[in-house]
Structures are given as C-alpha cells and as structure tokens.
N, C-alpha and C positions, 0 to 999 in steps of 0.2 A: 520586469526584465527576467529572462530565463538564464539561469546559471548553466551553461553548456557542459560544465564538468560534472553536474549531478543529474542523474537520470534514475527513474524508478519504474518498476513494473508493479502494478497493483491488481490483485485478483478481487473481484467484487460481485455483489448481487445488485441489481438495478435499484431496488427500493430499500436497501440497507442504510439506515441513518449513520452508522459508523463509517461506512464506505464513503458516503457523501462528505462527512466531516474530514476524513483522511485526504480526500481529493482537494478539499478547500485548503487544508494545511499545506499540501504540496504546491498548490497554485500560489498561495500567499508567499511562499518562500522561493518562488521562481524555479521550481524543480519540474522539469519535463517528465511526463510519465506515459507509459503505455498501459491503458486499462484493458484488462481481460475479464469481460463480463461472463460469469459462470452460471447464469440463469439456465436451468435445465440441463447442465452439463455435469451431472452428479459424479460419474466415473472420473472425469478429468479433475474435478474439484477435490474428490477424495484422494486422488493421486498427489495433488499439490499439497493438500493438508498433511498427508503422511510424509512426504518428502521434507517438509519444513517443521514437522511435529507441532503444528498449530491447528487448532480445531475450529476456528471461526474465521469469518471474513470481516474486514479485508485482510489479505495477506500481502505484505509490502516487502519488496526487495529494492534496496537502494544501493546503487553502484555495485550491483552484483552480490550484495550481502543481505541476508534475511534480517529484517528489522523487527517484525512482529506484526501487530495490528494497529488499530487507531490509537489505543492507549500509549503504546510504546512510541509511536510517532509524535504524539502530543508531548510526552516527556522529553524527547529529543528536541522538539521545538522550544519548549520552555527553558531548556538548558543551553540554548544557542547553538546546537549542533547541526542545524540545517542551513546555516549561512545567514 
C-alpha cells in the first residue's frame, strides 16, 4: 500500500547497489518515488550534489526535504520514521 502523503525523489545510477537498496526501502515502506537516473548526466549530477552537499548517490529527497543517501534512509527506517 502506498502512503500518498509521502513522496520521494531519488537520484541514482543504474548499477549502484546502494541505489537499489534505497529503492527497496522506499518500496517496502509504501513511499512513492520519482527516480532520476543520472547515468551519463555528469553536469546535472554534479549540480545536484553541490546543491545538497552530498557527494554520492543515491541522493534522496523525502517530502521536499533532503534526507541523504542510503545509509540515512536505513537509519530512518530502523527508527520507524518512514511509517
């Protein structure tokens, strides 16, 4: 079941294991997300990294707020903050 109140944007690379894991966490918690695959989009990815001061993928935005990457999302999931 998808929680319509929670939505995410996730910047990824296709073959990044941390990106795959983050999407699994979002799916498991019923959080709808828009995936923005950054393969080959170096300038755009560098812009997003600079904007959020985060240097790896995934870059996760939840309900308009920067969360961080896979690790931070896992911490939130374990703490029950994803619903």
